[in-house]
Steps between C-alpha positions, in 0.01 A plus 500: 500500500668838566197592715291580192127424499330338199362842402848643549631243251236609248614860551869411474477266202270731303732799541819303442485502116510881504863497618662317204260675261607843627867403477446371145321818387756729665780309324324474162314831474652713775160524667178311565303494175124463559424411136728193500393148600744523791335828598154345502614207718686746726179701542294192592765369740543839667126560525437163666798546733411854599133423563561180698739686732190642671401144596838391636668815632577538869654848490336827408792587267392204285162660438668824394738315265210298356288810441791695345587205277143467370473875433838515324423185302167637379655839421793342317282274288226759451708804404571368150128496428468874570626693199495840670829424678692480171866410532487559878284187522794269433699667781209471745442139395868414550525667840176345629589149387858520626359602838275190496809281455668681790190457718501130415866454587503679837259257672640207300852561628374579849286186528767279346763618747253459788405141399808338343652266595192335643511510880818711514434815294781734405309793652289500815487876561354757260790730592761242402794649307465226237133582444550878504798466265297284262213748497742791448657309209156462341446876535834572332411258217167680460660844484776393259256296292243778469772747408630266228146439371422873478830568319427213259146625430628855440757368253230301321284812480791703359584235239133474402481879462813506285378210286159659442619854431526606134860524403610812331718400211722751331355634178684422181566783264491417131 
């Protein structure tokens, strides 16, 4: 069905949970949160999906996307364990993990448009306006989303700094 091999189905079905998990975390937390249960399942799903791509890919771009996804995933989940990055670690983590979601969605949208409906796909040419427009839309979502995430993190940092700073109260004169 849809011209997908049994191994291709393993790849597809193992990476599929990452999509609703990413959407859930973006909506709930404003970013992918590695320490949450959703974050752990996202990591496992993404790791399986990005490693199995090497077994099913037919285009060299797929290997590049798979490699980039694995590196960003490991960096995003590993950065929190390195204390020397300080507050910059949360920014690096957020950027890396948002990029993994983007790298998941580009081939997902591309392959969906190239396979659905079964036998008569919406897109047959990689230069199709529908496909290029969909990919451009994903890029815009990434840019807007990352900008919003960075602004949100900066506001959190400012509020945390204000909350933790000693308040200077006016002195009472007796």
